[in-house]
N, C-alpha and C positions, 0 to 999 in steps of 0.2 A: 759922364754920370748924370742921369736924369734928376730933376728936382725931387721926385718921389723917392728915388733911391737914396739921394743925399739926406733927405729929411728923416728917412727911416734909420739911417746910420747914426743919428744923434742919440745920445743917452736918454735925453728927456722923452723922446718919442716912445721908446720901449716901455719906460715907466708909466707914461701917460696911457698907453694902450692897455697895459695890465690893470691899472687902477680903474680906468673907464669901464671896461667890460665887466669887472667885478662889481662896481657900483651899480651898473645896469642890472646885473643879476640880483643884487640886493633889493633894488626897486621892484622888480617883477615878483620876487619872493614875498615881499611884504604885501603888495597889491593882491596877490593870489591867495593870501591867507595861509602861506606856508606850504603851498603845493610842491611836492618833492621834485617834480620835473623842472621847477623854476629855481632850484637851489643855486645860489651865487656861484659855487664852484663849477657846476655843470653848465649853466648859462654862460659864465665867463669863458670857459674853455671853448665851447662851440662858437660863441660870438667872436672870440679872438681868432680862431682858425678861419672863419668866414672872412673876417676883416683882412687878414693877411693874404688870403687867396685873391680877394678883390684888388688889394693893393698891388699884388704881383701882376694881375691882368692889366691894370691901368699903366703900370710902369714897365710892362713887357719883360718881366722877370719870372723865373721859375719860383714855385712855392718854397723850395728848399733854400734858394738864395734870399728870398724875403725873410724867411725865418732866421737865417744866420745873421742878417743885418738887424733884425728886431732883438734877437737874443743877446748879441754882443754889440755894445756894452750895456744897453738899457735894460732889457729883460733879465739879464743875468744878475743885475743888482737886486731885483725882486726875488729871484731864485735863491740868492745868497741867504735871505732871511729864513729859509726853511730850516737851516741847521740850528741857529739860536732859538727858533720857535720850538723845535723839537726838544732841545735841552731844557727849555723853560718848564716843561712838564715834570721836572724833578721837584718843583716846589710843592705841589699837593702830595707828592710821594713822600717828601721829607716830613710833612705835617702829620702824616699817618703811618710813620715807619714802625709804630708799635704793631700794627696788623701785619706788616711785611715780615717783621722778625718772628712773629708767632707762626705764620703759615708759609714761610718761604719755600719749604720743600714741596708742599702741595701746589704752590703757584708755579714753580719751575716745571714740575712733572706734568701739570695740566697743559702748560703752554707748549712744551716739547711734543707731547703726545698729540695735541691738537694740530700742531704744525705739520707733522707727518701725515696725519689723516687728511688734512686739507690738500697736501701736495699729491697724495695718491688719488684723491677725488678729481683734482685738476688734470692729472695725467690721464685718467680714465675718460673724462669728458673730451679732452683734446684728441685722443685716439679715436673716439667715437665720431667726432666731427672731422677727422682727417686733417688736423692742423699741422703745420710744419714744425720742425724741431725748434727753430728760432722763436716762433710764436708761442710754443708750449713753454719754453724756458722763460719767456717774458711774463707768463702768467704765474709761474711758481712762487716768486718772492712777494706776491701782492699783499701778504699778511703784514709785511714790514711797512713802515711809513714811507711816503713817497721819496724822500731824500735818500733813504737807504736802499729801497727796493730797486730804483733805477740804476744805482751803482752796481748792485749785484748782477742785474740783467746785462749791463754793458760788459762787465768782466767775463761773462760766460758766453758772449756772442749773441745775446738775444736782442729783441727790438724794444728799446727803452720807451718808445712812444706808446706801445701797447701796455707796458707796465704802468705808465702814468695814468692811462685811461682806466685801467682796472682799479688802481688805488683810489682814484677820484670817484668812480662809480660806487665802490664799496663805501666810501665815506658819505657820499650823498644819500645812499639808501639807508645806512644806519642812522644818520642824523634825522632824516625826514620820516622814516618809518619805524624808528626805534621804539616809540611808545606802543605802536600796534604789535610789533614783534614781541615785546616784553609781555604784553597781556596774552597774546595768542599762545606762546610757549611757556607761560608762567615762569619767566626768568627772574622775577623779583623775589623768589624764595631765598636766594643767596646774594647778598650785596657784593661779596667777593667775586663770585662767579659771574655776576652781571657786569661788574666793572672790567674783569678780564676779557669778557666777550666783546664789550664795547670798544676797548682799546685795540684788541686784535683785529676785529672786523672793520672798525671805523677809523683806526689810527688817531691822529691828533683831533680830528673832528669828532670821533667817537669819544675821545677823552673829554672833550668839551661837554658832550652830552652826559657823561658820567658825573662831571662836576655839578651839573644842573640837578642831578638826582640825589647827590649826597657826598659827604667827604670820603667815605670808604669807597664808594663806586668810582669817584674821581681819582683817588690814589691808586686803586687797582688798575684802572684804565691807563693811568700814566706808567705804571710799572710794566704793564703789558706792552706798551709802545716801545719802551726801552729794551726789555728782555727779548721780545720777538725780533727786534732789529739785530741783536747779537746772535740769537739762535739762527736766524735766516742766513747770516753771513757764514756760518759754519755748515749748516746742514743742506742748504740748496746745492752748493757745488758737489757735495757727497752724493746727494740724491740724483743729480744729473749724471754723474759718472757711473752710478750703479744701475740706474733704471732707464737711461736714455742713450 
């Protein structure tokens, strides 16, 4: 085993790479004045991929082998925090549960209807572009947060890497261009609707944006993340069996 391969297999290496590329993204994001293409999630993902590819070339390993060594056990430790981070969004939801209790029927109906509309739109675009079945399946659960969406994709035989990319791009666009989209489409007329939209389209990052805008928006974004995750677990398999 080469020195590069041995070092990559160390838990500290995977953790260090994950943190380093994210901090690099944060640095660029601040220096650029918040330019959305320099969002830490996007920069970190691209930089991390390039780093692993270069590592593989230098160590005479395939990219898949490099990724496996990076992910287990180091990178997987970072990945583990996705689950508790998602659950933590129950806190703002609990603080504004009065709104949830009052409008729970409207909230669930809106999220279910929006989910089906989004999946039909994804299917139409996929057919127009001639995408494969595995790729199309990978795009369907992107309304769910990353930790949930990738599990749905994997269970249905889709490509989890594409799902991850779709979820990350959604989050980056919503966080970076959120204010522009809100003004352009006049989404600020309803705090509840705005929060649900941010949580559905931007996942946990969109929820963070909702918290910045207000307590109601933050609570609604949080409940959107939770409910959409549950909805996608049920309706994506049904959708795939019926229409694909």
